[in-house]
HTML snippet that shows the backbone in 3Dmol.js (N, CA, C, O; Angstrom):
<script src="https://3Dmol.org/build/3Dmol-min.js"></script>
<div id="view" style="width:600px;height:400px;position:relative"></div>
<script>
const pdb = `
ATOM      1  N   MET A   1     122.514  69.433-177.622  1.00  0.00           N
ATOM      2  CA  MET A   1     122.661  70.610-178.451  1.00  0.00           C
ATOM      3  C   MET A   1     121.465  71.515-178.261  1.00  0.00           C
ATOM      4  O   MET A   1     120.328  71.063-178.128  1.00  0.00           O
ATOM      5  N   GLY A   2     121.744  72.784-178.252  1.00  0.00           N
ATOM      6  CA  GLY A   2     120.671  73.762-178.107  1.00  0.00           C
ATOM      7  C   GLY A   2     119.957  73.998-179.431  1.00  0.00           C
ATOM      8  O   GLY A   2     120.471  73.706-180.511  1.00  0.00           O
ATOM      9  N   GLU A   3     118.773  74.528-179.302  1.00  0.00           N
ATOM     10  CA  GLU A   3     117.982  74.819-180.494  1.00  0.00           C
ATOM     11  C   GLU A   3     118.495  76.106-181.132  1.00  0.00           C
ATOM     12  O   GLU A   3     118.588  77.148-180.484  1.00  0.00           O
ATOM     13  N   GLU A   4     118.820  76.006-182.408  1.00  0.00           N
ATOM     14  CA  GLU A   4     119.317  77.178-183.109  1.00  0.00           C
ATOM     15  C   GLU A   4     118.153  77.909-183.768  1.00  0.00           C
ATOM     16  O   GLU A   4     117.303  77.310-184.427  1.00  0.00           O
ATOM     17  N   ILE A   5     118.146  79.193-183.570  1.00  0.00           N
ATOM     18  CA  ILE A   5     117.107  80.020-184.176  1.00  0.00           C
ATOM     19  C   ILE A   5     117.776  80.889-185.229  1.00  0.00           C
ATOM     20  O   ILE A   5     118.706  81.644-184.946  1.00  0.00           O
ATOM     21  N   GLU A   6     117.284  80.764-186.428  1.00  0.00           N
ATOM     22  CA  GLU A   6     117.836  81.559-187.505  1.00  0.00           C
ATOM     23  C   GLU A   6     116.994  82.815-187.680  1.00  0.00           C
ATOM     24  O   GLU A   6     115.764  82.770-187.646  1.00  0.00           O
ATOM     25  N   HIS A   7     117.664  83.901-187.862  1.00  0.00           N
ATOM     26  CA  HIS A   7     116.981  85.171-188.082  1.00  0.00           C
ATOM     27  C   HIS A   7     117.146  85.556-189.547  1.00  0.00           C
ATOM     28  O   HIS A   7     118.256  85.624-190.074  1.00  0.00           O
ATOM     29  N   TYR A   8     116.031  85.800-190.174  1.00  0.00           N
ATOM     30  CA  TYR A   8     116.052  86.198-191.574  1.00  0.00           C
ATOM     31  C   TYR A   8     115.606  87.651-191.689  1.00  0.00           C
ATOM     32  O   TYR A   8     114.599  88.061-191.111  1.00  0.00           O
ATOM     33  N   GLN A   9     116.362  88.395-192.430  1.00  0.00           N
ATOM     34  CA  GLN A   9     115.978  89.774-192.706  1.00  0.00           C
ATOM     35  C   GLN A   9     115.140  89.757-193.975  1.00  0.00           C
ATOM     36  O   GLN A   9     115.537  89.195-194.995  1.00  0.00           O
ATOM     37  N   GLU A  10     113.976  90.381-193.889  1.00  0.00           N
ATOM     38  CA  GLU A  10     113.107  90.421-195.055  1.00  0.00           C
ATOM     39  C   GLU A  10     113.740  91.299-196.125  1.00  0.00           C
ATOM     40  O   GLU A  10     114.099  92.449-195.870  1.00  0.00           O
ATOM     41  N   VAL A  11     113.868  90.753-197.303  1.00  0.00           N
ATOM     42  CA  VAL A  11     114.446  91.479-198.426  1.00  0.00           C
ATOM     43  C   VAL A  11     113.310  91.856-199.365  1.00  0.00           C
ATOM     44  O   VAL A  11     112.537  91.004-199.803  1.00  0.00           O
ATOM     45  N   ILE A  12     113.225  93.132-199.660  1.00  0.00           N
ATOM     46  CA  ILE A  12     112.188  93.607-200.568  1.00  0.00           C
ATOM     47  C   ILE A  12     112.835  93.896-201.915  1.00  0.00           C
ATOM     48  O   ILE A  12     113.749  94.713-202.022  1.00  0.00           O
ATOM     49  N   MET A  13     112.339  93.206-202.942  1.00  0.00           N
ATOM     50  CA  MET A  13     112.866  93.398-204.275  1.00  0.00           C
ATOM     51  C   MET A  13     112.310  94.688-204.869  1.00  0.00           C
ATOM     52  O   MET A  13     111.097  94.899-204.893  1.00  0.00           O
ATOM     53  N   LYS A  14     113.199  95.539-205.344  1.00  0.00           N
ATOM     54  CA  LYS A  14     112.778  96.762-206.027  1.00  0.00           C
ATOM     55  C   LYS A  14     112.796  96.477-207.524  1.00  0.00           C
ATOM     56  O   LYS A  14     113.798  96.015-208.069  1.00  0.00           O
ATOM     57  N   THR A  15     111.680  96.759-208.175  1.00  0.00           N
ATOM     58  CA  THR A  15     111.542  96.439-209.585  1.00  0.00           C
ATOM     59  C   THR A  15     110.945  97.613-210.342  1.00  0.00           C
ATOM     60  O   THR A  15     109.969  98.216-209.895  1.00  0.00           O
ATOM     61  N   THR A  16     111.524  97.931-211.470  1.00  0.00           N
ATOM     62  CA  THR A  16     110.956  98.923-212.376  1.00  0.00           C
ATOM     63  C   THR A  16     110.507  98.194-213.631  1.00  0.00           C
ATOM     64  O   THR A  16     111.291  97.500-214.277  1.00  0.00           O
ATOM     65  N   VAL A  17     109.242  98.360-213.964  1.00  0.00           N
ATOM     66  CA  VAL A  17     108.666  97.707-215.140  1.00  0.00           C
ATOM     67  C   VAL A  17     108.289  98.798-216.134  1.00  0.00           C
ATOM     68  O   VAL A  17     107.548  99.725-215.809  1.00  0.00           O
ATOM     69  N   ILE A  18     108.809  98.671-217.344  1.00  0.00           N
ATOM     70  CA  ILE A  18     108.531  99.645-218.391  1.00  0.00           C
ATOM     71  C   ILE A  18     107.784  98.952-219.517  1.00  0.00           C
ATOM     72  O   ILE A  18     108.291  98.017-220.136  1.00  0.00           O
ATOM     73  N   ASN A  19     106.576  99.422-219.771  1.00  0.00           N
ATOM     74  CA  ASN A  19     105.797  98.926-220.906  1.00  0.00           C
ATOM     75  C   ASN A  19     106.083  99.861-222.076  1.00  0.00           C
ATOM     76  O   ASN A  19     105.659 101.017-222.071  1.00  0.00           O
ATOM     77  N   GLY A  20     106.795  99.365-223.069  1.00  0.00           N
ATOM     78  CA  GLY A  20     107.197 100.187-224.195  1.00  0.00           C
ATOM     79  C   GLY A  20     106.164 100.259-225.312  1.00  0.00           C
ATOM     80  O   GLY A  20     106.398 100.915-226.328  1.00  0.00           O
ATOM     81  N   ARG A  21     105.049  99.607-225.142  1.00  0.00           N
ATOM     82  CA  ARG A  21     104.011  99.612-226.163  1.00  0.00           C
ATOM     83  C   ARG A  21     103.161 100.881-226.048  1.00  0.00           C
ATOM     84  O   ARG A  21     103.009 101.420-224.952  1.00  0.00           O
ATOM     85  N   PRO A  22     102.609 101.362-227.160  1.00  0.00           N
ATOM     86  CA  PRO A  22     101.824 102.599-227.116  1.00  0.00           C
ATOM     87  C   PRO A  22     100.460 102.453-226.442  1.00  0.00           C
ATOM     88  O   PRO A  22      99.926 103.426-225.908  1.00  0.00           O
ATOM     89  N   ARG A  23      99.897 101.248-226.463  1.00  0.00           N
ATOM     90  CA  ARG A  23      98.582 101.052-225.844  1.00  0.00           C
ATOM     91  C   ARG A  23      98.740 100.540-224.420  1.00  0.00           C
ATOM     92  O   ARG A  23      99.392  99.523-224.183  1.00  0.00           O
ATOM     93  N   SER A  24      98.142 101.248-223.486  1.00  0.00           N
ATOM     94  CA  SER A  24      98.286 100.871-222.077  1.00  0.00           C
ATOM     95  C   SER A  24      97.331  99.751-221.665  1.00  0.00           C
ATOM     96  O   SER A  24      97.404  99.269-220.535  1.00  0.00           O
ATOM     97  N   ASN A  25      96.443  99.334-222.555  1.00  0.00           N
ATOM     98  CA  ASN A  25      95.501  98.268-222.208  1.00  0.00           C
ATOM     99  C   ASN A  25      95.529  97.128-223.227  1.00  0.00           C
ATOM    100  O   ASN A  25      94.539  96.410-223.370  1.00  0.00           O
ATOM    101  N   GLY A  26      96.630  96.953-223.926  1.00  0.00           N
ATOM    102  CA  GLY A  26      96.752  95.906-224.930  1.00  0.00           C
ATOM    103  C   GLY A  26      97.192  94.582-224.325  1.00  0.00           C
ATOM    104  O   GLY A  26      97.183  94.409-223.106  1.00  0.00           O
ATOM    105  N   SER A  27      97.574  93.659-225.181  1.00  0.00           N
ATOM    106  CA  SER A  27      97.953  92.313-224.732  1.00  0.00           C
ATOM    107  C   SER A  27      99.249  92.327-223.925  1.00  0.00           C
ATOM    108  O   SER A  27      99.403  91.541-222.991  1.00  0.00           O
ATOM    109  N   THR A  28     100.186  93.215-224.277  1.00  0.00           N
ATOM    110  CA  THR A  28     101.427  93.316-223.501  1.00  0.00           C
ATOM    111  C   THR A  28     101.128  93.775-222.080  1.00  0.00           C
ATOM    112  O   THR A  28     101.673  93.232-221.119  1.00  0.00           O
ATOM    113  N   ALA A  29     100.270  94.766-221.952  1.00  0.00           N
ATOM    114  CA  ALA A  29      99.886  95.259-220.620  1.00  0.00           C
ATOM    115  C   ALA A  29      99.180  94.163-219.825  1.00  0.00           C
ATOM    116  O   ALA A  29      99.368  94.065-218.613  1.00  0.00           O
ATOM    117  N   PHE A  30      98.383  93.349-220.481  1.00  0.00           N
ATOM    118  CA  PHE A  30      97.699  92.257-219.800  1.00  0.00           C
ATOM    119  C   PHE A  30      98.712  91.284-219.194  1.00  0.00           C
ATOM    120  O   PHE A  30      98.584  90.880-218.038  1.00  0.00           O
ATOM    121  N   ILE A  31      99.712  90.916-219.985  1.00  0.00           N
ATOM    122  CA  ILE A  31     100.739  89.981-219.497  1.00  0.00           C
ATOM    123  C   ILE A  31     101.543  90.616-218.373  1.00  0.00           C
ATOM    124  O   ILE A  31     101.823  89.968-217.364  1.00  0.00           O
ATOM    125  N   ILE A  32     101.915  91.878-218.540  1.00  0.00           N
ATOM    126  CA  ILE A  32     102.667  92.576-217.489  1.00  0.00           C
ATOM    127  C   ILE A  32     101.863  92.604-216.192  1.00  0.00           C
ATOM    128  O   ILE A  32     102.414  92.370-215.116  1.00  0.00           O
ATOM    129  N   ASN A  33     100.568  92.888-216.287  1.00  0.00           N
ATOM    130  CA  ASN A  33      99.732  92.941-215.083  1.00  0.00           C
ATOM    131  C   ASN A  33      99.656  91.598-214.385  1.00  0.00           C
ATOM    132  O   ASN A  33      99.619  91.551-213.156  1.00  0.00           O
ATOM    133  N   LYS A  34      99.633  90.506-215.132  1.00  0.00           N
ATOM    134  CA  LYS A  34      99.635  89.171-214.510  1.00  0.00           C
ATOM    135  C   LYS A  34     100.944  88.933-213.754  1.00  0.00           C
ATOM    136  O   LYS A  34     100.944  88.377-212.656  1.00  0.00           O
ATOM    137  N   ILE A  35     102.049  89.356-214.347  1.00  0.00           N
ATOM    138  CA  ILE A  35     103.342  89.219-213.669  1.00  0.00           C
ATOM    139  C   ILE A  35     103.379  90.078-212.412  1.00  0.00           C
ATOM    140  O   ILE A  35     103.862  89.638-211.369  1.00  0.00           O
ATOM    141  N   LEU A  36     102.869  91.304-212.512  1.00  0.00           N
ATOM    142  CA  LEU A  36     102.860  92.209-211.360  1.00  0.00           C
ATOM    143  C   LEU A  36     101.989  91.675-210.233  1.00  0.00           C
ATOM    144  O   LEU A  36     102.316  91.858-209.061  1.00  0.00           O
ATOM    145  N   GLU A  37     100.890  91.019-210.571  1.00  0.00           N
ATOM    146  CA  GLU A  37     100.040  90.409-209.549  1.00  0.00           C
ATOM    147  C   GLU A  37     100.836  89.398-208.736  1.00  0.00           C
ATOM    148  O   GLU A  37     100.741  89.365-207.509  1.00  0.00           O
ATOM    149  N   GLY A  38     101.616  88.580-209.419  1.00  0.00           N
ATOM    150  CA  GLY A  38     102.454  87.607-208.727  1.00  0.00           C
ATOM    151  C   GLY A  38     103.530  88.257-207.887  1.00  0.00           C
ATOM    152  O   GLY A  38     103.859  87.763-206.808  1.00  0.00           O
ATOM    153  N   MET A  39     104.078  89.349-208.361  1.00  0.00           N
ATOM    154  CA  MET A  39     105.112  90.051-207.607  1.00  0.00           C
ATOM    155  C   MET A  39     104.532  90.736-206.382  1.00  0.00           C
ATOM    156  O   MET A  39     105.208  90.846-205.360  1.00  0.00           O
ATOM    157  N   ASN A  40     103.293  91.198-206.467  1.00  0.00           N
ATOM    158  CA  ASN A  40     102.662  91.851-205.317  1.00  0.00           C
ATOM    159  C   ASN A  40     102.483  90.884-204.158  1.00  0.00           C
ATOM    160  O   ASN A  40     102.506  91.296-202.998  1.00  0.00           O
ATOM    161  N   ILE A  41     102.306  89.614-204.457  1.00  0.00           N
ATOM    162  CA  ILE A  41     102.161  88.605-203.401  1.00  0.00           C
ATOM    163  C   ILE A  41     103.429  88.548-202.553  1.00  0.00           C
ATOM    164  O   ILE A  41     103.362  88.311-201.347  1.00  0.00           O
ATOM    165  N   SER A  42     104.575  88.763-203.179  1.00  0.00           N
ATOM    166  CA  SER A  42     105.842  88.690-202.451  1.00  0.00           C
ATOM    167  C   SER A  42     106.287  90.042-201.891  1.00  0.00           C
ATOM    168  O   SER A  42     107.444  90.201-201.501  1.00  0.00           O
ATOM    169  N   ASN A  43     105.375  91.012-201.851  1.00  0.00           N
ATOM    170  CA  ASN A  43     105.655  92.339-201.290  1.00  0.00           C
ATOM    171  C   ASN A  43     106.795  93.070-201.987  1.00  0.00           C
ATOM    172  O   ASN A  43     107.560  93.787-201.342  1.00  0.00           O
ATOM    173  N   ALA A  44     106.909  92.897-203.282  1.00  0.00           N
ATOM    174  CA  ALA A  44     107.942  93.603-204.034  1.00  0.00           C
ATOM    175  C   ALA A  44     107.581  95.084-204.145  1.00  0.00           C
ATOM    176  O   ALA A  44     106.405  95.448-204.171  1.00  0.00           O
ATOM    177  N   ASP A  45     108.592  95.916-204.208  1.00  0.00           N
ATOM    178  CA  ASP A  45     108.412  97.355-204.411  1.00  0.00           C
ATOM    179  C   ASP A  45     108.448  97.586-205.917  1.00  0.00           C
ATOM    180  O   ASP A  45     109.518  97.566-206.526  1.00  0.00           O
ATOM    181  N   ILE A  46     107.278  97.804-206.520  1.00  0.00           N
ATOM    182  CA  ILE A  46     107.157  97.838-207.973  1.00  0.00           C
ATOM    183  C   ILE A  46     106.852  99.248-208.460  1.00  0.00           C
ATOM    184  O   ILE A  46     105.934  99.908-207.972  1.00  0.00           O
ATOM    185  N   ASN A  47     107.633  99.691-209.422  1.00  0.00           N
ATOM    186  CA  ASN A  47     107.394 100.957-210.111  1.00  0.00           C
ATOM    187  C   ASN A  47     107.077 100.616-211.556  1.00  0.00           C
ATOM    188  O   ASN A  47     107.907 100.039-212.259  1.00  0.00           O
ATOM    189  N   TYR A  48     105.886 100.968-212.000  1.00  0.00           N
ATOM    190  CA  TYR A  48     105.427 100.625-213.349  1.00  0.00           C
ATOM    191  C   TYR A  48     105.051 101.886-214.102  1.00  0.00           C
ATOM    192  O   TYR A  48     104.373 102.762-213.566  1.00  0.00           O
ATOM    193  N   PHE A  49     105.486 101.974-215.329  1.00  0.00           N
ATOM    194  CA  PHE A  49     104.985 103.040-216.176  1.00  0.00           C
ATOM    195  C   PHE A  49     104.975 102.597-217.626  1.00  0.00           C
ATOM    196  O   PHE A  49     105.786 101.781-218.064  1.00  0.00           O
ATOM    197  N   CYS A  50     104.029 103.164-218.349  1.00  0.00           N
ATOM    198  CA  CYS A  50     103.810 102.846-219.752  1.00  0.00           C
ATOM    199  C   CYS A  50     104.326 104.012-220.590  1.00  0.00           C
ATOM    200  O   CYS A  50     103.891 105.150-220.414  1.00  0.00           O
ATOM    201  N   LEU A  51     105.248 103.728-221.493  1.00  0.00           N
ATOM    202  CA  LEU A  51     105.829 104.794-222.308  1.00  0.00           C
ATOM    203  C   LEU A  51     104.792 105.479-223.186  1.00  0.00           C
ATOM    204  O   LEU A  51     104.949 106.651-223.529  1.00  0.00           O
ATOM    205  N   GLY A  52     103.734 104.763-223.553  1.00  0.00           N
ATOM    206  CA  GLY A  52     102.687 105.352-224.373  1.00  0.00           C
ATOM    207  C   GLY A  52     101.910 106.445-223.668  1.00  0.00           C
ATOM    208  O   GLY A  52     101.216 107.229-224.315  1.00  0.00           O
ATOM    209  N   GLN A  53     102.018 106.507-222.351  1.00  0.00           N
ATOM    210  CA  GLN A  53     101.307 107.513-221.568  1.00  0.00           C
ATOM    211  C   GLN A  53     102.242 108.569-221.007  1.00  0.00           C
ATOM    212  O   GLN A  53     101.862 109.319-220.107  1.00  0.00           O
ATOM    213  N   THR A  54     103.445 108.636-221.518  1.00  0.00           N
ATOM    214  CA  THR A  54     104.418 109.593-221.000  1.00  0.00           C
ATOM    215  C   THR A  54     104.767 110.640-222.054  1.00  0.00           C
ATOM    216  O   THR A  54     104.633 110.409-223.255  1.00  0.00           O
ATOM    217  N   ASP A  55     105.206 111.769-221.582  1.00  0.00           N
ATOM    218  CA  ASP A  55     105.672 112.851-222.448  1.00  0.00           C
ATOM    219  C   ASP A  55     107.192 112.850-222.402  1.00  0.00           C
ATOM    220  O   ASP A  55     107.800 113.393-221.479  1.00  0.00           O
ATOM    221  N   ILE A  56     107.799 112.227-223.418  1.00  0.00           N
ATOM    222  CA  ILE A  56     109.253 112.154-223.484  1.00  0.00           C
ATOM    223  C   ILE A  56     109.699 112.872-224.745  1.00  0.00           C
ATOM    224  O   ILE A  56     109.308 112.515-225.856  1.00  0.00           O
ATOM    225  N   LYS A  57     110.522 113.885-224.553  1.00  0.00           N
ATOM    226  CA  LYS A  57     110.997 114.691-225.676  1.00  0.00           C
ATOM    227  C   LYS A  57     112.297 114.102-226.232  1.00  0.00           C
ATOM    228  O   LYS A  57     113.030 113.414-225.523  1.00  0.00           O
ATOM    229  N   TYR A  58     112.565 114.377-227.487  1.00  0.00           N
ATOM    230  CA  TYR A  58     113.809 113.935-228.108  1.00  0.00           C
ATOM    231  C   TYR A  58     114.986 114.715-227.545  1.00  0.00           C
ATOM    232  O   TYR A  58     114.857 115.875-227.154  1.00  0.00           O
ATOM    233  N   CYS A  59     116.130 114.056-227.512  1.00  0.00           N
ATOM    234  CA  CYS A  59     117.360 114.686-227.043  1.00  0.00           C
ATOM    235  C   CYS A  59     117.742 115.825-227.984  1.00  0.00           C
ATOM    236  O   CYS A  59     117.671 115.688-229.205  1.00  0.00           O
ATOM    237  N   LEU A  60     118.145 116.942-227.402  1.00  0.00           N
ATOM    238  CA  LEU A  60     118.567 118.099-228.189  1.00  0.00           C
ATOM    239  C   LEU A  60     120.042 118.037-228.566  1.00  0.00           C
ATOM    240  O   LEU A  60     120.487 118.767-229.452  1.00  0.00           O
ATOM    241  N   GLY A  61     120.796 117.180-227.905  1.00  0.00           N
ATOM    242  CA  GLY A  61     122.231 117.080-228.171  1.00  0.00           C
ATOM    243  C   GLY A  61     123.039 118.225-227.592  1.00  0.00           C
ATOM    244  O   GLY A  61     124.172 118.454-228.014  1.00  0.00           O
ATOM    245  N   CYS A  62     122.477 118.947-226.634  1.00  0.00           N
ATOM    246  CA  CYS A  62     123.167 120.117-226.065  1.00  0.00           C
ATOM    247  C   CYS A  62     124.272 119.734-225.078  1.00  0.00           C
ATOM    248  O   CYS A  62     125.158 120.540-224.795  1.00  0.00           O
ATOM    249  N   LYS A  63     124.222 118.528-224.565  1.00  0.00           N
ATOM    250  CA  LYS A  63     125.202 117.979-223.620  1.00  0.00           C
ATOM    251  C   LYS A  63     125.243 118.692-222.270  1.00  0.00           C
ATOM    252  O   LYS A  63     126.220 118.556-221.534  1.00  0.00           O
ATOM    253  N   ASP A  64     124.207 119.444-221.935  1.00  0.00           N
ATOM    254  CA  ASP A  64     124.130 120.050-220.600  1.00  0.00           C
ATOM    255  C   ASP A  64     124.079 118.973-219.517  1.00  0.00           C
ATOM    256  O   ASP A  64     124.566 119.180-218.405  1.00  0.00           O
ATOM    257  N   CYS A  65     123.495 117.837-219.844  1.00  0.00           N
ATOM    258  CA  CYS A  65     123.404 116.752-218.864  1.00  0.00           C
ATOM    259  C   CYS A  65     124.796 116.249-218.470  1.00  0.00           C
ATOM    260  O   CYS A  65     124.979 115.746-217.361  1.00  0.00           O
ATOM    261  N   TYR A  66     125.776 116.381-219.369  1.00  0.00           N
ATOM    262  CA  TYR A  66     127.148 115.987-219.041  1.00  0.00           C
ATOM    263  C   TYR A  66     127.717 116.885-217.950  1.00  0.00           C
ATOM    264  O   TYR A  66     128.473 116.438-217.088  1.00  0.00           O
ATOM    265  N   LYS A  67     127.341 118.158-218.004  1.00  0.00           N
ATOM    266  CA  LYS A  67     127.882 119.136-217.062  1.00  0.00           C
ATOM    267  C   LYS A  67     127.128 119.146-215.736  1.00  0.00           C
ATOM    268  O   LYS A  67     127.731 119.186-214.664  1.00  0.00           O
ATOM    269  N   THR A  68     125.792 119.107-215.828  1.00  0.00           N
ATOM    270  CA  THR A  68     124.968 119.293-214.628  1.00  0.00           C
ATOM    271  C   THR A  68     124.360 118.000-214.089  1.00  0.00           C
ATOM    272  O   THR A  68     123.931 117.949-212.936  1.00  0.00           O
ATOM    273  N   GLY A  69     124.320 116.954-214.919  1.00  0.00           N
ATOM    274  CA  GLY A  69     123.670 115.715-214.495  1.00  0.00           C
ATOM    275  C   GLY A  69     122.170 115.741-214.693  1.00  0.00           C
ATOM    276  O   GLY A  69     121.485 114.782-214.338  1.00  0.00           O
ATOM    277  N   LYS A  70     121.642 116.828-215.255  1.00  0.00           N
ATOM    278  CA  LYS A  70     120.204 116.954-215.493  1.00  0.00           C
ATOM    279  C   LYS A  70     119.952 117.454-216.908  1.00  0.00           C
ATOM    280  O   LYS A  70     120.743 118.198-217.486  1.00  0.00           O
ATOM    281  N   CYS A  71     118.817 117.014-217.440  1.00  0.00           N
ATOM    282  CA  CYS A  71     118.420 117.440-218.775  1.00  0.00           C
ATOM    283  C   CYS A  71     117.759 118.814-218.711  1.00  0.00           C
ATOM    284  O   CYS A  71     117.073 119.142-217.744  1.00  0.00           O
ATOM    285  N   VAL A  72     117.977 119.613-219.757  1.00  0.00           N
ATOM    286  CA  VAL A  72     117.369 120.941-219.798  1.00  0.00           C
ATOM    287  C   VAL A  72     115.870 120.860-220.114  1.00  0.00           C
ATOM    288  O   VAL A  72     115.116 121.796-219.845  1.00  0.00           O
ATOM    289  N   GLN A  73     115.463 119.755-220.675  1.00  0.00           N
ATOM    290  CA  GLN A  73     114.041 119.564-220.978  1.00  0.00           C
ATOM    291  C   GLN A  73     113.358 118.972-219.749  1.00  0.00           C
ATOM    292  O   GLN A  73     113.869 118.031-219.140  1.00  0.00           O
ATOM    293  N   HIS A  74     112.248 119.504-219.401  1.00  0.00           N
ATOM    294  CA  HIS A  74     111.526 119.016-218.233  1.00  0.00           C
ATOM    295  C   HIS A  74     110.340 118.198-218.720  1.00  0.00           C
ATOM    296  O   HIS A  74     109.266 118.727-219.003  1.00  0.00           O
ATOM    297  N   ASP A  75     110.569 116.877-218.810  1.00  0.00           N
ATOM    298  CA  ASP A  75     109.528 115.979-219.287  1.00  0.00           C
ATOM    299  C   ASP A  75     109.364 114.828-218.295  1.00  0.00           C
ATOM    300  O   ASP A  75     109.860 114.895-217.170  1.00  0.00           O
ATOM    301  N   ASP A  76     108.679 113.792-218.709  1.00  0.00           N
ATOM    302  CA  ASP A  76     108.402 112.680-217.799  1.00  0.00           C
ATOM    303  C   ASP A  76     109.639 111.838-217.474  1.00  0.00           C
ATOM    304  O   ASP A  76     109.626 111.090-216.497  1.00  0.00           O
ATOM    305  N   VAL A  77     110.693 111.943-218.264  1.00  0.00           N
ATOM    306  CA  VAL A  77     111.930 111.233-217.930  1.00  0.00           C
ATOM    307  C   VAL A  77     112.468 111.761-216.598  1.00  0.00           C
ATOM    308  O   VAL A  77     112.865 110.987-215.727  1.00  0.00           O
ATOM    309  N   GLU A  78     112.475 113.067-216.454  1.00  0.00           N
ATOM    310  CA  GLU A  78     112.954 113.685-215.220  1.00  0.00           C
ATOM    311  C   GLU A  78     112.115 113.240-214.016  1.00  0.00           C
ATOM    312  O   GLU A  78     112.657 112.903-212.963  1.00  0.00           O
ATOM    313  N   LYS A  79     110.786 113.242-214.182  1.00  0.00           N
ATOM    314  CA  LYS A  79     109.884 112.832-213.097  1.00  0.00           C
ATOM    315  C   LYS A  79     110.119 111.378-212.698  1.00  0.00           C
ATOM    316  O   LYS A  79     110.190 111.057-211.512  1.00  0.00           O
ATOM    317  N   ASN A  80     110.239 110.503-213.692  1.00  0.00           N
ATOM    318  CA  ASN A  80     110.431 109.085-213.400  1.00  0.00           C
ATOM    319  C   ASN A  80     111.813 108.810-212.832  1.00  0.00           C
ATOM    320  O   ASN A  80     111.964 107.929-211.986  1.00  0.00           O
ATOM    321  N   TYR A  81     112.816 109.539-213.275  1.00  0.00           N
ATOM    322  CA  TYR A  81     114.171 109.366-212.745  1.00  0.00           C
ATOM    323  C   TYR A  81     114.207 109.708-211.268  1.00  0.00           C
ATOM    324  O   TYR A  81     114.782 108.970-210.468  1.00  0.00           O
ATOM    325  N   GLU A  82     113.594 110.828-210.906  1.00  0.00           N
ATOM    326  CA  GLU A  82     113.567 111.242-209.492  1.00  0.00           C
ATOM    327  C   GLU A  82     112.791 110.243-208.655  1.00  0.00           C
ATOM    328  O   GLU A  82     113.176 109.950-207.523  1.00  0.00           O
ATOM    329  N   LYS A  83     111.720 109.727-209.190  1.00  0.00           N
ATOM    330  CA  LYS A  83     110.857 108.785-208.462  1.00  0.00           C
ATOM    331  C   LYS A  83     111.560 107.460-208.214  1.00  0.00           C
ATOM    332  O   LYS A  83     111.359 106.840-207.169  1.00  0.00           O
ATOM    333  N   HIS A  84     112.385 107.014-209.163  1.00  0.00           N
ATOM    334  CA  HIS A  84     112.979 105.689-209.095  1.00  0.00           C
ATOM    335  C   HIS A  84     114.417 105.661-208.610  1.00  0.00           C
ATOM    336  O   HIS A  84     115.001 104.585-208.480  1.00  0.00           O
ATOM    337  N   SER A  85     114.985 106.794-208.347  1.00  0.00           N
ATOM    338  CA  SER A  85     116.374 106.764-207.892  1.00  0.00           C
ATOM    339  C   SER A  85     116.481 106.884-206.398  1.00  0.00           C
ATOM    340  O   SER A  85     117.586 106.875-205.855  1.00  0.00           O
TER     341      SER A  85
END
`;
const viewer = $3Dmol.createViewer("view");
viewer.addModel(pdb, "pdb");
viewer.setStyle({}, {cartoon: {color: "spectrum"}});
viewer.zoomTo();
viewer.render();
</script>
């Protein structure tokens, strides 16, 4: 029998991590950073953001997003959506 060579395609995991706590350096952020350190070892594609450091406006209820697919308010939700999609 001949020697079989298996070819593996490297799969890169895409991950979005959202820290919903207001403090970006608290205990939750510490735990998240430990997890991210482990994920970096496996070459994961990680997108991290802390909601406490973002400018997110309340929904106006205008429903323009239903028609156009975009919000009329230009805040950090729009920036993060474009970055992660």
